[in-house]
N, C-alpha and C positions, 0 to 999 in steps of 0.2 A: 389609552394604552398605559399599562403598568410601568412605572419608572424603572423597575428592575430590568425590563427588557431593553433598556437603553444603555446598559452597563457592560455589554460584552458577554452575553450569556453563553451557556452550553460548552464549557470547557470539557465536561464529561457528563454522560448520562446513564451510567450503569445503574441497575436497580439497587445495588449496594450503597450508592451515595447517600440515600436517606438513612440507611442503617448506621452509617458512620456518624452522622450528625446525631441521630437518636441516642446511640451509645454514649456520645460525649455529653449529652444534656442530662442523662439520668443522674440523679443525686445532686445536680447543681442547685444552689439556692436562688430564689428570686430575690435579687438585690434592690431592684427599683422597678416601678411601673409608672409610665407617664403617657400623657396624651400628646399626639402629634397634631398635624393639621386635620381639621374636620373631626371625624370620629376614629382616626387611626390611633392604635395603641402600640406601645412598645414595652416588652418585658425584658429587663436587663438581668442576665443570669451570670452567676459566678462573681469573680472579683470585679470591682468597678474601677474605671479609669476616667480621670477628669477630661473634659472636652472644652476646647476653645473654638468659638465660631470664627468664620472668616473676618468678621468685623472686630474681633478681639474680645467680645463679651463671652461670659461663661455659658456653656451649653449644658444640657442634661448629661450626666455621666453615662458612659457606655460600659457594658459588661463584656466579659470574655465571649459571651454569646448574647445575641439580641434576637428576640422574636418580634417581628413587625407584622401586624395585621392591619391592612389599610382601611377596610370597612367591612361591615357585615360580620360581626363577631358577637360572642356572648360568653359570659362567665357563669358557670353553673356550680351548684353543690350537688349532693347525691339525689336530691328530690325535686329541685326546681331551678329555674333560671334566676340568678341574683340580679344581673343587669346585662345590658347589651348595647350595641351601637345605636339603637333607637330609644334607649332609656334617657331620662332627664340627665343632662350633663352634670348637674350639681350633686347627683348621687354617685358618680363614678369615683371620686377621690377616696371616699371611705372604703369602697370595695377594692380599689387598687391597693390602698394601704394594707388591707387585710391579707393580701397575697404576699406581701414582702415578708421574707423569712420562710415561706413554704419551700419545700424541695420538690424537684421534678421526679415523679414516680415513673412516668412513662410518656412517650410521645408516639402518636400513631397517625396514620392517614386513613381517611374514609371516603367512600364514594368513587364513582367512575372517574370523575375529575378530582384529583386528590385535595381534599380539605384537611386541615391540621387540627388535631385534638391533643391537648397537653393535659395530662393528669397530674395534679399537684397533691402534696400531702394535705391532710385535713379534709379530704374529700372534695376538693375544688378542681374545676376543669376550666380551661380556656379553649374555645372552639372557633374556628373560622367557618364561614359559610357564605360564599359569594352569591349575591342575588341579582347581579347585573350581567350584561354580556361580557364576554372575554374569558379570562382565566381566574382561578382562585387567587386572591390578592394577599398572600402571606409570603414572608421571607424569613429565613433563619440565617443570621450572620455569625461567622466565627472569626475572631480577631485576636491579635496580641499587639501590645503597644510597640513592639520591635518591628513588626511587619509594615511595609509600605502599602500593602494590599490586604484586604480582608476577603475571605472566601464566603460564599453564600449559596443557599439553595432556594429555589422558588419554582413556580410552575410555568412551563412554557409548552405550548401545543399539547396540553393535557398530560404532560409528564414532568416529574421532578427533575430539574437540571441544576448543575452547579456552575457557578461563574466566579469571577473575581472583580474587585473594584479597588480603586485607589482610595485610601482613607484620608 
């Protein structure tokens, strides 16, 4: 089960919820890209905020917006796939670094079960595409350092839903 479903999903589900996040992401710069557990990737967008883990160590900085794709993703240019979740891990860092500084041109959904496609400047794209049972495994977080909770959208029961979590 996707961890997002354990956080109190579905505060609202109107079709416009995705459009609100989409509008907020357009023109945001990619400020950092990092690898999570396994093949999960995180794109930090907008201003970065430092993070401290529960044990007191320094964590990856978080953006005003974070796009998380848990697995089954790929990064494309206009003509080919540059790398993906099944590529050699050692090749990821150079590709991730090449995305930093790109701006979000558009964000869209595709497929009957909504997969995420992010169009970046420079003709780059980041796409989710779940290949296992369950739901598409992407989440977009919206946060500010003043808030005790961050809002997020992800897929539940085949629909984009919004929820909140404590940060």
